[in-house]
N, C-alpha and C positions, 0 to 999 in steps of 0.2 A: 298830699294827694293833688293830682292835677285835674283840671276841668275836663269833663267829658267832651268828646270831639264831635262837632256838627259837620260830619262828612256824610253825604247821602249814601244810602245803602246800595244804590245803583252802581257805585264805584266798585263794589265788591265783585260784581259780575264781570265788569269790563276791565278792572284793574288788577285782577289776580294774575294776569299774564299767562293764562292757561286756556286751552280749547274747551268749548262747551261740550256737553255730552257725558256719558257715564265714564267714571274712572275705574280702572281695573288694577289687579295685582301687577306690580312692577318688579321684574326679576333683576337682581343685582348681578347674579352669576348663575350659570346652569349647574345642575347636579341633583342628586337624589334628595338632599336636605331641602334645597330650594323648592323642588317639585312637591314634596310632602307638605311644606309650609304653605305653598300657594293653594293647595287643595283644602287644607284645614282652614285657612283664612276665608276662602270663598264660602265654605260650608258654614262656618261659625257666624260670619256677618249676615248671611242670608236668613238666619234664625230670627233676626230682629227687624226684618223688612228691608229697608234701604238706609241704614244709618251712615253718617259720614265717619270713616275710620281710617286711621293711620297705624301701621305696625312696623316695627323694625327689630332685627336681631343683630347684635354685635358680638364679636369674640375677640377679646384682648385688643381692643382698639380698632378692629377692622369691621366695617359694615359687611355682613354676609347675606342679608336679605332684607327687602322692604316691600311694603304693599300699601296702596291707597284704594279706597272704594267709597261709593256713595256721594252725597252732596254736602258741601260745606254750608250752603244756603239753599233753601227750597224755593224762595221767591224773592227776587229773580234767581233762577237756578244757576248754581256754580258748583262744579265738582271739586272734591278734595284732591289736592296735589301734595307733593312732598313739602311744599313751603307753606301750606295752610296751618294757621295757628289755632290751638285749642286751649281752653282753661284746664289747668292741671288739678284744681281743687286741692284735696288733702294730700296728694302726692307731694305738694309743695312743702309740707311739714318736714320731710326728709331733707330737702335742699336747705331749708332754713336751719334745721337741726345740725346739719354738718357744718354750716357756717358758724353757728354758735360754739360748736366744739373746737373749731379752729381758733376762736377767740380764747377759749380755755387753754389751748396749747400755747398761745402767744402770751398768756398771763394777763390778758385784759379782763377776763372773767374767771370765776371760780365755781366749780360744780356744786359745792356744798356750803357756800356762804349765803346767808339770807340776801334776797335781791334788794333789800333796803339799802345795801351797800352801794347799789348802782342807781336806784330810782328814788331813794328816800322813802317817805311814808305815804306817797300819793296813791298806792295800791293797797287795798285791804289785805292783811296777812303778810305784807312784804317783810316783816321782821322775823317770819318763820319759814316762809316758802323759799326754796332754793331753785337754782337753775336745773339741777337734776330732777327735781319734782316736776317742773314744767315740761321737761323733755320726755319724761316717762309717764305723763298723765297721772301723777299721784299727788298733785298739789291740793286736790279737793275742791276746786272752784265749781260752783253750779253753772249751768249753761246760761250765759248772758243773753243769748238770742231769744230765750223764753221770758226774760225779764220784762215787765210791763212798760218800762221806759225805753226799751230798745226794740222789742218785737215790732212795734208799728213802723219802724224805719225800714223794714225789709219786705220782700214779696209777700203779699197778702195783708200787709198793714196799711192803714189809711194815710201814712206819712211817707210811703215808699216813693222815692224819686231817683231813678237810675242815672240821672244826669247831674246830680249834685254830689260833690265829693264828701267822703266820710272822714272823720278824724278820730283819733284815739279818745279824745275828750268826750265825743258823742257816745262812744261805746262804753266808756268807763262808768257811765251812769248805771250800767247793768252788772257791774262786777260786785259780787257779794263776798262776804267773809268766807274764806275756805273752811271746809268741813273736814276735820281730822287730817290735816296735811301730812303727807308722807305715809299714811297708813294703808291706803287702798288704791288699786288701779281702776280708773274710770276715765274712758276716753273723753278728752276735754278740748273743745275749740277755744274756750276762754283762756286756758293756759298758754296757748300759742299766740293769742292776741297780746297777752301780757309779756311773753317772751319777745315779741316784736317791739314792744314798748321799751324793754330793757336794751335791746340791740340798737334801737334808734337813739336812745339817750347816750349810749356809749360811743356811737359813731358821730353824733353831733347834729342830728336832724334827718329828715326824710331823704333829702337829696344826697347827703353824705352816706347814708346806709345803702341807697341804690348804687352809688359809686363803689362802695366797698364790696357789695355783692358781685358786681361786674368783675372786679379784680379777683375775687375769690374763685369765680367760675372760669377764668381765663385758661387754666390748665386743662379744662375739659375739652377744649376745641369747639364748644358751643358758642355761638355769637349772640348778641343781643336780639338778633332777628329769629333765633331758634329757641331761646330760653331767656325769659325776661320777667322782671317784676315791675316794669314801667309801661304804662299805657301811652300810646302815641298814635299819630295819624297813620304811620306805616303799619303799626300793629293792627289797627282797625281795618285797614285795607286788605289785610291777609287773614283776618280772624273769621273762623267759622261761627255760625250762630248755634247756640245751645237749644236743644228741644226737649221738653218733657213730654212723656207719652201719657195722655189722659184716657178716659173711658172710650171704648170702641176704637182705640188706636189713634185718636185724634192728637196731632202734634201741636204743642204750644211753643211758639218762638219766644225764647226768654228775652231777646233783644226788643222785638217789635211789639209784643203783647203789652208791655208796660211803658212804652213810649220812649225808649232809649234812642238818642240821636247819635250815639257813638258806642263805645264799649261800656256796658253797665258798670257803674263805679263800685259795685259790690262784687264784681266777678273775680277780680284779682288786683294786686297792687296794694300798697300801704293804705291803711294800717292792718290789713287782713293777713296776719301771720299764719292763720289756719288754712289759707289758700292763696298764697302770695304770688305764685308764678303762673305763667302761660307760655306756650311755645309749641314746637313740633314734637312728634314722637322721637325723631332723631336727636333733637336737642336734649330731651330728657334722658335718652339712652346714653348719650355722651357723658352726661353727669354721672349716671350709675356706673358706667364702665370706668370712669376716672376714679370714682370713690371706692368701689368694691373689687373690681378686676385688676386695676393697675395701681391702686393706692397712691394717687397723685394729689389728693386733697387733704388727707389726714395721715398721721403716723399709724403704723400697724397696731400699736398698743391702744390707740384711741379708737380705731375701728373695732377692735375686739370688745372694748367696753361699750361702744355704741350698740353693737348687735346682741350683746348679752341680755337675755330676758331678765327683766327686773324681778325681784322676789315677789312683789305685789302682783305683777301680771302672772307669774308662774302659779301663784296661789289660786288663780282663777282659770287655770289651764289655757292661758294666752301666751303668746310668744313675743310681746312687745318689749323692745329695749328702750333706746333713746331715739325717738322719732323714726322708728323703723320696726318691721316685724317680719316673721318668716312665713313662707308658704311652701308646702310639700306637694309635689305633683309627680306621679309615676316614679316615686322613689328618689326624686331630685329635690334638693333643698334650695330655695330661692330666698334672697333677702331684698326687701323693698317696701312698697307702700301703695295702697289704692287711693282713689279720690272720687268724689261725686258732688257736684254743685252746679247750679245755673244751667242745667241741661247738658252738662259735660260729665263724662266719666273717664277715669284713667287707671291704669295699673302698670307698674313697672317693677322689675326685680332682676337680680343677678344671681346666677348659679356660681358662687364664689369658687367652688372646687374646680370648675371647668373654664372659668373666665367668660361665661356666656351671659349676655344681657338681653332681655326681652321687654319691649315697651309697647303699650297699646294706648291710644287715645281715641275717644269717640264723642259724637255730639248728640247722642240720644240717651236720655236718662229715664229708665223705668226700673227694671232690675238693672244691675250694673253691667251695661253692654261691654265695656272695656274689660271687666273682670272675666266675663264668660269667653270672650274672644281670646284673651290672654291665656286662659286655662287650656283651651283647645290647641293653641299654638305650642304651649309648653309640653303637652302630651305628644303632639306630633313630633316635636324636636327630639324628645327623649326616645321616640320609637325608632329613629334612624341615626342619631348621632351618638358617638361613644361618650 
């Protein structure tokens, strides 16, 4: 983990390189699809007041529509632009999951071998839990964020300090023995923290894993400025603030309310494999497009296994596979993942049949703003596109 950055918030207003004032939908090209998406975007975003939102649609590698609206930061005011960065939260699980499956393809890891083969005995249950269990949320680990030794380290706890780095050793105090590993699907942030520990060990440390992730993502066309697991001064300069919506619609700035002088150290980055990445809507869409539409990151047979609903999830009428799930809107099936943390929400997915990718990120968290905007855009797209 790197130290939080002591860069004044005022730089965000002056350093974003964008004009002040309201941001609006930005057309990539004219046409009936773009017009319908513009209207749906404006209508959907307005339901939540004035959130900061980015949205993009790609088709087989080509950007066909994008829009920005609202404020990246409320005080001092700065509008969202296409280069504004957002926390992806749990959308990150899909990025990390795809990277882990690439290591399986390379023979570095094995899906069904106990993770003790990679990390030894330093994780409870490591002699039974497998990589497949971690990816499918079937390992059975209780939520470590509710553990009495870990909960005080986060928002609401008396030891929360958004300027101090976290380590896996700090979080490991909250890892309990897994319950009936492999038997039941239960969404688990703990499992993805352990997955990151496995991947860090195999790469040779935090910096090595960050380097390997950059290399893995190169075929997507996303740069470190549009999709990253690394906190930096440049990222802070372009980062939106996340806002939670409290009673009577009062917004709480996740950055300033708790005294962060840079990017809060729990927002993204190592060791948080449950929410490792941040970036732009376009950066995330490029990843989805490369993964599901153009199959540039994994072999076709690996992708089929990744998106196949696990038996444990199917038993609970869920669609979760390995770090990904399905959504059906207007008769179209989309493959992707949502996210919500630190005042940010995200939703991105690909209609694999048509090669269409839709990604939305937002900096208001009440109900999931990004989910709702994404759904409206998915309906709008289906209404006019074959």
